[in-house]
C-alpha positions in Angstrom: -11.4 -34.3 -0.9 -7.8 -32.7 -1.1 -6.7 -29.8 0.7 -4.5 -27.7 -2.1 -3.4 -23.9 -1.4 -1.2 -22.3 -4.0 1.5 -20.4 -2.1 2.9 -17.3 -4.4 5.8 -15.4 -3.1 4.3 -11.8 -3.7 7.1 -8.8 -4.1 5.3 -4.9 -3.1 6.5 -1.9 -3.4 6.4 1.2 -1.0 7.0 4.3 -1.4 6.5 6.6 2.1 6.3 10.5 2.6 7.7 10.8 6.9 7.0 14.1 8.7 10.4 15.5 8.5 12.8 14.4 10.6 11.7 11.3 10.7 12.8 9.3 8.4 15.4 7.6 10.6 13.2 6.6 13.3 10.4 5.5 10.8 13.3 3.6 8.8 14.3 1.6 12.6 10.4 1.1 12.3 10.2 -0.4 8.9 13.3 -2.9 10.0 11.6 -4.9 12.4 8.0 -6.0 10.3 8.9 -9.7 8.6 6.8 -8.4 5.8 9.9 -6.4 4.4 13.0 -7.1 2.0 14.8 -4.0 1.7 14.8 -0.3 3.1 15.8 2.5 1.0 16.3 6.4 1.5 15.7 8.3 -1.3 15.2 11.9 -2.0 11.9 13.4 -3.8 8.8 13.7 -2.9 9.4 10.2 -0.9 11.2 9.9 1.7 11.8 5.7 1.7 10.8 2.7 -1.1 10.1 -0.4 1.2 10.2 -3.8 -1.1 7.8 -6.2 0.4 7.5 -9.6 0.4 5.4 -12.2 1.7 3.8 -15.7 1.3 0.7 -16.1 0.6 -1.8 -18.4 0.4 -5.0 -16.8 0.0 -7.2 -16.5 -3.7 -5.7 -12.9 -3.9 -2.8 -12.0 -1.7 -2.9 -8.6 -2.3 -4.5 -8.5 0.8 -1.7 -9.7 3.0 -0.1 -6.1 1.3 -2.7 -3.6 2.4 -3.0 -5.1 5.6 0.6 -4.0 6.6 0.2 -0.9 5.0 -3.3 0.0 7.1 -2.4 -1.6 10.7 0.9 -1.7 10.5 2.6 1.6 8.2 0.1 4.2 8.9 -1.2 3.5 11.6 2.0 3.7 14.0 2.5 7.4 13.2 5.1 10.0 11.7 3.3 8.9 8.4 2.4 11.0 5.9 1.6 9.9 2.5 2.3 6.4 1.1 2.0 5.0 -2.2 1.6 1.4 -2.5 2.9 -0.9 -5.5 1.1 -3.7 -6.4 2.9 -5.2 -9.4 0.8 -7.6 -12.3 4.1 -9.0 -13.8 7.3 -9.7 -12.6 10.4 -10.7 -14.5 13.6 -11.4 -12.1 17.2 -12.2 -13.1 17.9 -15.4 -10.9 20.8 -14.6 -8.3 24.1 -15.7 -9.0 24.8 -15.5 -5.6 26.5 -12.0 -3.5 28.2 -9.8 -5.9 31.8 -10.0 -5.9 32.1 -6.4 -5.5 30.3 -3.9 -3.5 27.0 -2.9 -5.0 24.4 0.2 -5.2 20.4 -0.1 -6.5 18.5 2.7 -8.3 14.8 1.8 -9.2 13.4 3.8 -12.6 9.3 4.3 -12.9 8.6 4.1 -16.7 5.4 5.1 -18.6 5.5 3.5 -21.8 3.3 2.8 -25.0 -0.1 1.8 -24.8 0.5 -1.8 -25.1 4.0 -1.9 -25.7 4.8 -2.8 -21.7 5.6 -6.9 -22.4 8.0 -5.9 -24.9 9.5 -2.9 -23.0 10.2 -5.2 -19.9 12.2 -7.8 -22.0 14.2 -5.2 -23.5 14.9 -3.7 -20.2 15.3 -7.3 -18.4 18.3 -8.2 -21.3 20.2 -4.7 -20.0 23.1 -6.1 -17.8 21.8 -3.5 -14.9 18.5 -4.4 -14.7 18.3 -7.0 -11.9 13.6 -7.3 -12.1 11.0 -5.9 -14.3 7.5 -5.6 -13.1 4.5 -4.5 -14.8 2.2 -1.6 -12.8 -0.5 0.5 -12.5 -1.0 3.7 -12.3 1.2 6.8 -14.4 4.3 4.0 -14.8 3.7 1.3 -16.3 7.4 -0.4 -15.0 9.8 -0.4 -12.4 12.9 -1.5 -13.8 14.7 -2.5 -10.3 18.7 -1.7 -11.5 21.9 -3.3 -9.5 25.5 -1.3 -10.8 29.0 -1.4 -9.2 29.8 0.8 -6.4 33.2 2.7 -7.9 34.9 6.2 -6.8 35.2 6.8 -11.0 31.8 6.5 -11.4 29.7 7.0 -8.3 26.7 4.7 -8.5 24.0 7.9 -8.7 26.4 8.9 -12.3 25.8 5.5 -13.2 22.4 5.5 -12.9 21.9 8.3 -14.4 24.2 7.7 -17.5 22.2 4.2 -18.0 18.6 5.8 -17.7 19.7 8.2 -20.8 21.7 6.3 -22.8 19.7 3.0 -23.2 16.1 3.2 -21.3 15.1 6.0 -22.3 16.3 4.9 -25.6 14.0 2.1 -25.8 11.8 2.1 -27.6 8.2 3.1 -26.1 9.9 4.9 -23.6 8.0 8.0 -22.7 9.4 8.7 -19.5 11.2 8.0 -16.8 11.0 8.7 -13.1 14.4 7.3 -11.3 15.3 7.0 -7.8 18.9 6.2 -6.5 18.9 5.6 -2.4 21.3 7.5 -0.3 21.1 4.4 2.1 20.0 0.9 1.6 19.4 -1.8 4.5 18.8 -5.8 2.9 17.5 -8.5 5.0 
């Protein structure tokens, strides 16, 4: 009998609300976790957006993400609230290596018309600034991961806002968006 295991790379996201003044300390704590690939300092209801990635051989790879959140994040102190986002499906643009110029990430949670999520994912991924799209459970149906060139003339927050207003919001089936442009990002 062969012992075959399916290996799955699971990218998930974690929104974290910290106690006031503890944002940097919690950010530094995330740097030490091997499952963490990106940490973004954001503003709004949450303080951090963290991208986790783990190679799993379990039947349900979400279990490892839940363990990280419960055992390493919530128990460490300084965290008021978390929202764990485990995509149902994902489409990611293949990496072409490091960009020629510095870039800035942005994240757009999209609420869409029921039954139009997959079509919307394809339309989003057709936009050159969209590096990945993730189908979600919950209030937001799709998460679009953006990457725009840094520029003093057209700074990333303005460029991302324009992209959301002029392109993403005008795609068919988009009801609403919730956009995050990190103040600072750490990519491992």
